[in-house]
MIRORO-523465 format. One line per 10 residues: their letters; for each residue y, x, z of N, C-alpha, C, CB. Coordinates in steps of 0.001 Angstrom, whole numbers. Glycine has a CB too. Example, Ala and Ser with C-alpha at 12.3 -4.5 7.8 and 13.67 -1.06 7.14 Angstrom:
2
as> -5690/13190/7800/-4500/12300/7800/-3300/13200/7800/-4473/11308/9046 | -2250/12850/7080/-1060/13670/7140/30/12900/7870/-598/14084/5725 $
This chain:
228
mdhlpsipvp> 187965/93082/291781/186765/93464/292237/185775/94191/291677/186301/92635/292511 | 186259/94955/290069/185642/95429/289080/185151/96584/289686/186389/95575/287910 | 185630/97279/290714/185259/98467/291102/184038/98516/291996/186316/99031/291674 | 183750/97462/292398/182804/97115/293460/181412/96977/292823/183234/95780/294201 | 180375/97453/293109/179144/97180/292514/178458/95666/292830/178240/98309/292982 | 177696/95542/291888/177149/94197/291559/176066/94017/292870/176360/94157/289872 | 175755/92677/293186/175412/92438/294541/173633/92819/294485/175886/90681/295017 | 173434/93330/295698/171708/93877/295606/170778/92955/295551/171163/94680/296806 | 171012/91761/295764/169962/90337/296011/170180/89763/294697/170420/89067/297393 | 169382/88540/294396/169381/87627/293385/170562/86919/293927/168036/86796/293146 $
adadlrhyts> 171479/86212/293010/172711/85481/293508/172095/84217/293834/173970/85336/292445 | 170850/83541/293470/170460/82336/293782/169458/82287/295187/169803/81814/292507 | 169140/83606/295549/168447/83599/296741/168929/82728/297786/168393/84824/297208 | 167999/81968/298367/168306/80931/299170/167054/80700/300139/168679/79709/298303 | 167074/81263/301411/165890/81597/302458/166408/80544/303661/165815/83501/303029 | 166925/79338/303394/167512/78318/304645/166155/77996/304917/168652/76830/304292 | 165089/77775/304178/163786/77077/304426/163148/77828/305412/162881/76932/303204 | 163373/79403/305579/162756/80289/306630/163153/79818/307946/163158/81764/306480 | 162503/79673/308580/162882/79375/310580/162983/80585/311149/161533/78544/311694 | 162401/81792/310712/162425/82975/311337/162811/84142/310345/161121/83169/311978 $
mpldvqrlrd> 163317/85074/310870/163576/86381/310099/162813/87416/310312/164764/86873/310284 | 162239/88229/309147/161253/89361/309674/162180/90694/310163/160105/89849/308332 | 161461/91247/311198/162137/92399/311875/161032/93539/312072/162802/91924/313344 | 161344/94779/311642/160720/95754/311667/160987/96245/313167/161066/96591/310540 | 160100/96165/314353/160262/96384/315565/160781/97956/315754/158988/96008/316232 | 159849/98701/315339/159974/100297/315588/161394/100791/314807/158479/101198/314869 | 161641/100158/313596/162625/100580/312777/164210/100277/313655/162399/99725/311274 | 163909/99097/314233/165012/98725/315056/165317/99482/316183/164866/97526/315466 | 164356/99867/317061/164444/100217/318309/164591/101838/317962/163166/99664/319258 | 164338/102236/316888/164835/103775/316793/166158/104162/315656/163404/104696/316278 $
sgiagtgdae> 166834/102900/315491/168251/102804/315016/169308/103259/315809/168566/101557/314752 | 170398/103497/315185/171621/103645/315863/172187/102808/316741/172416/103780/315129 | 172095/101736/316217/172618/100620/316848/172035/100212/318211/172493/99578/315966 | 170794/100495/318209/170167/99862/319163/170201/101152/320312/168651/99245/318624 | 170938/102162/320045/171282/103156/321032/172499/102961/321683/171308/104396/320497 | 173177/102273/321224/174833/102064/321652/174633/101734/323045/175795/100727/320799 | 175706/101986/323839/175851/101497/325216/176494/100389/325352/176437/102324/326014 | 176927/99675/324404/177600/98462/324205/176748/97218/324061/178399/98601/323080 | 175899/96698/324911/175065/95485/324693/175797/94129/324005/174508/95101/326118 | 177266/94151/324034/177745/93141/323350/177888/93565/321674/179095/92748/324071 $
ifrcavllwc> 177968/94630/321575/178048/95017/320041/176559/94719/319299/178466/96763/319892 | 175532/95112/320288/174005/94766/319792/173980/93312/319499/172791/95103/320957 | 174067/92427/320583/174273/91123/320538/174925/90334/319348/174920/90935/321556 | 176284/90722/319036/176814/90362/317795/176008/90839/316469/178173/90892/317785 | 175670/92027/316609/175163/92654/315278/173854/91648/314928/174674/94467/315486 | 172978/91414/315837/171904/90636/315426/172066/89285/315292/170942/90802/316184 | 172902/88818/315794/173538/87255/315494/174117/87337/314114/174857/86733/316626 | 174836/88378/313600/175149/88584/312374/173985/88617/311214/175842/89725/312450 | 173079/89460/311458/172110/89457/310710/171411/88151/310410/171369/90298/311182 | 171064/87311/311714/170559/86259/311611/171475/85233/310801/170212/85923/312855 $
aawhqipags> 172812/85295/311036/173687/84422/310165/173403/84757/308736/175236/84618/310469 | 173482/85957/308285/173350/86592/306786/172128/86042/306169/173227/88270/306762 | 171086/85872/306992/169719/85508/306397/169833/84080/305905/168489/85642/307488 | 170505/83188/306603/170862/81786/306028/172002/81579/305193/171061/80894/307040 | 172709/82516/304663/173521/82124/303724/173228/82392/302398/174591/82543/303967 | 174226/81990/301450/174287/82139/300065/174966/83043/299464/174632/81208/299575 | 174292/84078/298678/173161/84435/298574/172566/84984/299936/173155/85274/297540 | 171086/84836/300246/170688/85256/301196/170892/86748/301554/169613/84883/301146 | 171240/86958/302989/171252/88251/303125/172782/88743/303001/170301/88841/302120 | 173793/87875/302848/175332/88289/302462/176055/87516/304008/176015/87394/300539 $
lpsddpslar> 177273/88115/304011/178442/87759/305118/179471/87534/304236/178877/88943/306284 | 180513/86493/304845/181749/86422/304203/182545/87636/304573/182460/85161/304546 | 183672/87972/304098/184363/89318/304312/185505/88914/305276/184944/90056/302854 | 185797/87791/305638/186979/87655/306289/186685/87550/307789/187731/86489/305753 | 187719/87887/308914/187400/88002/310134/187197/86911/310751/188147/88628/310708 | 188004/85878/310665/187852/84558/311352/186218/84055/311196/188970/83413/310614 | 185896/84160/309786/184504/83767/309621/183487/84550/310556/184125/83977/308153 | 183553/85930/310558/182712/86874/311155/182895/86808/312295/182786/88068/310810 | 183945/86495/313163/184208/86468/314563/183048/85185/314997/186024/86134/314908 | 183225/83998/314306/182366/82750/314614/180972/83129/314445/182687/81501/313677 $
laglgrdlkg> 180397/83960/313372/179313/83972/313062/178690/84831/313933/179196/84176/311877 | 179474/85835/314576/179037/86760/315599/178951/86096/317180/180083/87994/315541 | 179295/84859/317164/179217/84187/318533/180329/84299/319328/178171/84667/319311 | 181364/84703/318640/182726/84841/319341/183744/83816/319293/183363/85927/318871 | 183268/82989/318327/184451/81603/318145/185656/82296/317834/184796/80528/319661 | 186849/81859/318273/188063/82217/317455/188864/83604/318328/189162/80672/317333 | 187982/84231/319061/188588/85296/319882/188607/86542/318615/187541/85684/321462 | 189597/86370/318014/189817/87582/316826/190244/88986/317675/191281/87107/315571 | 190770/88735/318846/191023/90112/319633/189754/90858/320085/191874/89841/320964 | 188868/89974/320516/187462/90628/320945/186858/91061/320015/186528/89852/321568 $
wakiksgamr> 186896/90602/318707/186079/90791/317312/186507/91975/316976/186309/89749/316091 | 187847/92310/316800/188445/93590/316426/187961/94767/317031/189755/93576/316658 | 187629/94509/318583/187295/95568/319263/185571/96072/319172/187782/95195/320666 | 185048/95166/318625/183385/95595/318416/183136/95365/316949/182181/94570/319376 | 184149/94875/316171/183801/94672/314609/183256/96105/313862/185293/94126/313770 | 183535/97370/314130/183146/98317/313634/181521/98797/313751/184007/99091/314079 | 181354/98514/315017/180028/98635/315551/178906/97485/314948/180197/98510/317146 | 179418/96461/315354/178604/95234/314938/178487/95259/313444/179278/93844/315414 | 179505/95594/312676/179219/95618/311074/178583/96823/310869/180524/95539/310082 | 178074/97832/311421/177200/98983/311010/176331/98499/309850/176279/99515/312232 $
gfrlfaderl> 176660/99331/308796/175794/99171/307701/175973/98249/306842/174697/99031/308026 | 177003/97194/306768/177373/96057/305973/178095/96964/304784/178400/94843/306837 | 178190/96412/303690/179233/96916/302695/179590/95732/301851/178698/98149/301761 | 180726/95988/301297/181256/94931/300261/180792/95103/298801/182811/94969/300229 | 180687/93972/298211/180209/93925/297002/180786/93299/295957/179213/93539/297071 | 180863/93031/294724/181695/92560/293763/181863/91319/293948/181330/92780/292561 | 181137/90585/294689/181354/88841/295021/182142/88626/296194/179900/87971/295349 | 182874/89962/296654/183739/89760/298077/182732/89418/299105/184937/88476/298038 | 181605/89778/299119/180628/89328/300589/180105/90620/300767/179203/88028/300455 | 179695/90706/302177/179231/91918/302600/177737/91752/302811/179965/92385/303827 $
yhpvvsekvv> 176914/93160/302546/175473/93151/302661/175195/94315/303406/174723/93125/301344 | 174019/94072/303936/173125/95172/304603/172090/95706/303973/172564/94779/305707 | 171597/96847/303852/170534/97240/302884/169308/97145/303639/170714/98674/302264 | 168981/96936/304827/167754/96621/305545/167616/94869/305493/167876/97295/307209 | 168666/94340/305735/168550/92894/305634/168260/92349/304067/169930/92278/306215 | 169050/93194/303364/169040/92827/301694/167387/93086/301457/170230/94086/300519 | 166963/94144/301787/165397/94861/301462/164436/93592/301956/164993/96589/302569 | 164600/93003/303015/163907/91712/303560/164179/90571/302942/164193/91433/304868 | 165384/90295/302477/165538/88896/301619/164718/89115/300185/167348/88523/301256 | 164844/90422/299607/164166/90556/298394/162739/90106/298538/164245/91941/297917 $
eawnstrthd> 162074/90623/299723/160687/90520/299669/160294/89026/300076/160040/91611/300601 | 161265/88400/300606/160937/86839/301017/161163/86275/299861/161814/86091/302189 | 162300/86402/299172/162468/85573/297891/161429/85849/296769/163874/85839/297294 | 160844/87001/296671/159658/87235/295820/158604/86155/296519/159114/88958/295849 | 158404/86163/297550/157344/85409/298191/157686/83880/297782/157308/85683/299873 | 158615/83707/298053/158996/82135/297854/158911/81738/296454/160495/81777/298333 | 159268/82462/295661/159291/82203/294222/157552/82073/293705/160212/83591/293420 | 156902/83222/294231/155571/82935/294118/154883/81753/294461/155050/83724/294671 | 155353/81299/295847/154801/80261/296267/155022/78881/295791/154994/80319/297341 | 156256/79009/295170/156796/77801/294452/155939/77735/293096/158494/77936/294153 $
wqracdrlrk> 155788/78896/292662/154917/78933/291186/153498/78381/291469/154720/80617/290506 | 152904/78812/292434/151597/78211/292615/151230/76931/292806/151121/78669/293460 | 152194/76251/293735/152495/74849/293563/152631/74043/292629/153274/74639/293940 | 153516/74665/291939/153813/73961/290625/152282/74050/289646/155280/74854/289796 | 151826/74895/289726/150408/75367/289081/149375/74134/289600/149840/77121/289737 | 149164/74347/290919/148364/73191/291483/148402/71893/291012/148634/73030/292690 | 149771/71267/291013/150243/70152/290574/149773/70042/289151/151661/70091/290758 | 150145/70787/288250/149775/70710/286931/148212/70427/286990/150190/72035/286141 | 147647/71372/287456/145829/71460/287222/145237/70059/287455/144936/72594/288478 | 146019/69406/288763/145645/68001/288987/146084/66877/287902/146230/67632/290305 $
enaqrrktnl> 147097/67289/287561/147532/66300/286388/146940/66425/285101/148927/66400/286107 | 146363/67734/284727/145453/68094/283401/144015/67521/283804/145355/69934/283037 | 143593/67481/285047/142478/66835/285512/142427/65251/284875/142540/66897/287130 | 143378/64650/285378/143394/63315/284960/143833/63097/283336/144375/62583/285940 | 144214/63948/282844/144536/63750/281217/143221/64272/280770/145977/64686/280481 | 142246/64922/281086/141338/65333/280244/140496/64073/280373/140689/66729/280565 | 140364/63118/281436/139680/61887/281484/139966/60865/280493/139876/61354/282659 | 141380/60919/280158/141885/59994/279178/142283/60694/277830/143084/59260/279772 | 141740/61941/277422/141608/62541/276327/143273/62838/275943/140687/61630/275308 | 144139/63058/276751/145395/63343/276517/145688/64767/276439/146131/62753/277420 $
kelllppkps> 146784/65418/275961/146735/66826/275829/147264/67327/277108/147508/67350/274614 | 146740/68735/277498/146810/69254/278756/148296/69873/278868/145626/70298/278987 | 148856/70154/279823/150373/70532/279992/150163/72027/280395/151290/69562/281237 | 150863/72795/279610/150923/74209/279887/151250/74767/281252/151814/74716/279056 | 150498/75755/281864/150964/76205/283263/152383/77134/282931/149617/77205/284117 | 153057/77223/283887/154488/77792/283593/153945/79609/284005/156041/76884/284899 | 154625/80360/283573/154230/81933/283676/154650/82411/285085/155040/82918/282477 | 154128/83486/285588/154245/83796/286948/155553/84450/286908/153079/84657/287549 | 156499/84234/287857/157487/84843/288076/157807/86308/288236/157745/84346/288843 | 158300/87169/287502/158280/88498/287689/159324/88849/289023/158699/89191/286262 $
pchlmwpeef> 158711/89841/289655/159470/90103/290801/160840/90609/290794/158822/90896/291469 | 161689/90294/291672/163015/90881/291960/162937/92208/292432/163750/90118/292921 | 164091/92896/292178/164490/94037/292486/165560/94009/293419/164765/94676/291437 | 165349/95074/294446/166486/95306/295386/167507/96475/294773/165856/95772/296888 | 168570/96325/294314/169271/97434/293735/170534/97821/294632/169697/97061/292264 | 170356/98656/295398/171088/99211/296382/171926/100417/296049/170251/99498/297365 | 173272/100427/295581/173879/101613/294972/173637/102910/295704/175321/101412/294857 | 173537/104011/294883/173462/105103/295454/174533/105689/296307/173190/105800/294610 | 175672/105374/295968/176902/105883/296512/177154/105440/297864/178007/105523/295699 | 176228/104129/298215/176487/103751/299603/175680/104461/300585/176278/102350/299790 $
pgnspriaag> 176150/104858/301681/175079/105553/302651/174075/104466/303146/175829/106276/304019 | 172927/104960/303845/172141/103784/304427/171076/103493/303671/172887/102566/304571 | 170883/104208/302290/169730/103694/301515/168331/104589/301490/170244/103533/300067 | 167414/104243/301210/166435/105242/300852/166154/105470/299393/165230/104914/301471 | 165612/106421/299083/165362/106873/297698/164858/105615/297042/164303/108122/297583 | 163526/104981/297537/163097/103827/296809/163986/102613/296595/162001/103397/297414 | 165032/102555/297593/165924/101411/297431/166850/101821/296190/166797/101096/298839 | 167510/103369/296269/168537/103473/295459/168010/103633/294077/169396/104522/295874 | 166648/103851/293936/166070/103974/292395/165724/102426/291906/164502/105027/292330 | 166069/101504/292671/165837/100182/292301/164129/99801/291950/166817/99957/291016 $
iplendlkgr> 163314/100713/292730/162101/100078/292694/161746/98971/293331/161344/100774/292981 | 161180/97954/292592/160934/96629/293372/159819/97040/294366/160442/95289/292358 | 160260/95788/295381/159632/95957/296742/158368/95018/296468/160677/95457/298132 | 157021/95704/296888/155865/94917/296398/155295/94263/297543/154805/95758/295679 | 155859/93927/298511/155384/93340/299862/155187/92013/299334/156446/93423/301215 | 154096/91298/299693/153969/89704/299419/153660/89122/300861/152632/89269/298239 | 154288/88023/301129/153922/87610/302585/152419/86938/302415/155139/86427/303286 | 152270/86425/301257/150626/85983/300848/150303/85044/302150/149307/87564/300727 | 151040/83725/301991/150548/82475/302929/151461/82863/304114/148701/82395/303374 | 152349/83745/304501/153120/83769/305617/154335/83491/305573/153082/84745/306133 $
egkgilssss> 154689/82597/304452/156049/82402/304309/156774/81629/305577/156221/81644/303010 | 157770/82276/305992/158563/81587/307102/157822/81756/308473/158756/79991/306773 | 156959/82821/308538/156186/82976/309686/156551/84349/310136/154673/82769/309443 | 157549/85147/309842/157740/86253/310727/157617/87521/309785/156655/86237/311959 | 157246/88479/310752/157232/90019/310133/156524/90009/308825/156428/91144/311125 | 157295/90870/307809/156644/91375/306561/155584/92518/306609/157693/91833/305706 | 154481/92341/305879/153599/93544/306031/153684/94015/304650/152042/93270/306562 | 153326/95553/304338/153595/96013/303081/152238/95774/302404/154124/97503/303059 | 152194/95988/301063/150889/95785/300388/149847/96782/300639/151074/95732/298987 | 150222/97737/301207/149057/98742/301616/148326/98203/302892/149665/100296/301951 $
dtesdparea> 148749/97405/303428/148250/96758/304772/147411/95847/304301/149310/96089/305739 | 146858/95468/303231/145992/94803/302625/144596/95135/302838/146289/94847/301457 | 144528/96222/302915/143343/97098/302819/142105/96356/303634/143714/98630/303468 | 140823/96481/303240/139946/95759/304164/138799/96558/304985/139294/94719/303354 | 139333/97860/304903/138377/98679/305955/138440/98522/307279/138529/100003/305895 | 137649/98072/308116/137838/97713/309251/138192/98844/310263/136794/97020/309548 | 137582/99950/310039/138057/101095/310816/139420/101370/310635/137345/102263/310521 | 139895/101395/309421/141366/101731/309214/142162/100772/309688/141749/101940/307863 | 141728/99430/309634/142628/98371/310543/142794/98601/311695/142216/97130/310659 | 141652/98816/312610/141655/99015/313937/142438/100212/314213/140340/99087/314452 $
qraertpraq> 142532/101231/313745/143394/102272/314052/144896/102171/313556/142787/103435/313532 | 145110/101427/312557/146412/100929/312412/147108/99933/313387/146409/100386/311249 | 146245/99029/313979/146478/98052/315193/146730/98714/316382/145329/97156/315472 | 146255/100111/316724/146484/100712/317611/148023/101511/317754/145417/101398/317605 | 148271/101869/316728/149294/102545/316582/150709/101738/315988/148808/103600/315783 | 150450/100373/315676/151713/99510/315194/152073/98626/316193/151486/98663/313911 | 153473/98652/316492/153987/97838/317336/153711/96323/317017/155324/98154/317404 | 153512/95245/318133/153433/93977/317753/154545/93549/317088/153184/93211/318739 | 154389/92357/316268/155636/91950/315519/156308/90932/316631/155273/91169/313912 | 157662/91288/316576/158256/90420/317433/159361/89685/316648/158759/91147/318649 $
tvtevvkrfa> 159902/88658/317260/160833/87907/316933/162316/88417/317162/160556/86798/317548 | 163393/88295/316390/164779/88579/316788/164784/88150/318410/165930/87663/315790 | 164679/86847/318654/164840/86497/319974/164434/87545/320828/164169/85338/320278 | 163150/88048/320959/162475/88671/321797/162980/90144/321906/161139/88518/321451 | 163577/90585/320880/164250/91913/320855/165444/91937/321523/164505/92375/319564 | 166197/90665/321241/167445/90843/321910/167274/90710/323368/168449/89889/321423 | 166169/89598/323855/165918/89685/325356/165565/90959/325940/164882/88822/325724 | 164427/91724/325307/163988/92794/325734/165270/94073/325849/162799/93059/324789 | 166090/93934/324863/167315/94793/324957/168228/94596/326025/168062/94676/323836 | 168390/93290/326636/169221/92839/327458/168900/93086/328860/169379/91617/327202 $
eskklnai> 167248/93036/329031/166694/93361/330407/166855/94784/330666/165201/92989/330558 | 166564/95706/329614/166837/97203/329611/168193/97375/330091/166678/97881/328194 | 169010/96946/329742/170488/97343/330100/170399/96888/331760/171853/96367/329036 | 170308/95773/332151/170011/95444/333347/169259/96289/334200/169496/94423/333275 | 168309/96829/333952/167452/97651/334747/168352/99070/334817/165856/97802/334021 | 169067/99375/333796/169621/100745/333767/170837/100665/334508/169869/101308/332354 | 171419/99383/334823/172428/99339/335633/172465/99370/337119/172928/98443/335309 | 170890/98895/337288/170495/98954/338873/170680/100527/339501/168740/98451/339065 $
């Protein structure tokens, strides 16, 4: 697999402690896969995104059809999987580790992994500060605090379609969950401004953050209404 690009996310990225996956509602609503007339393709695609979120590395999927069919909720129905595979796997690309990655899922993985590493560092520093407070009382040498981890970069190859210039250039994603670890939608660093008027305007034009489950439910309901 020497001809394939290196994986776009850190190899040790593990987000199994996240009980929910971030989702850009408007981005999904306006995407090509949301406009497909086949609800089964949409359902399987969302299940695959969810499965990738808890794989190792986070954001990846195995490349064999039996595993993909199972993760897509089709069990052993390989014939059924073959019919919808191209639609459900929209955006996924094969990388050097022989696993499949999606540009948007990978983007969210890097953001969440950076947040996790920062959170772990902060907790480690807090423990050491408490330990040093006790050491000072007994005249023991204080322990050094670990350095803050550098942010990871998302490296999506330019030759693969579906990437934005920011992703292709390898510019680090600066979204920081800041205490929201495992609690849903990710916000950009520009959303941390404290201007009340600006925040009110943004709230009016920004769709409410929804979970993957809510989006799938709304999509299924809209299909039922259209069929009436």
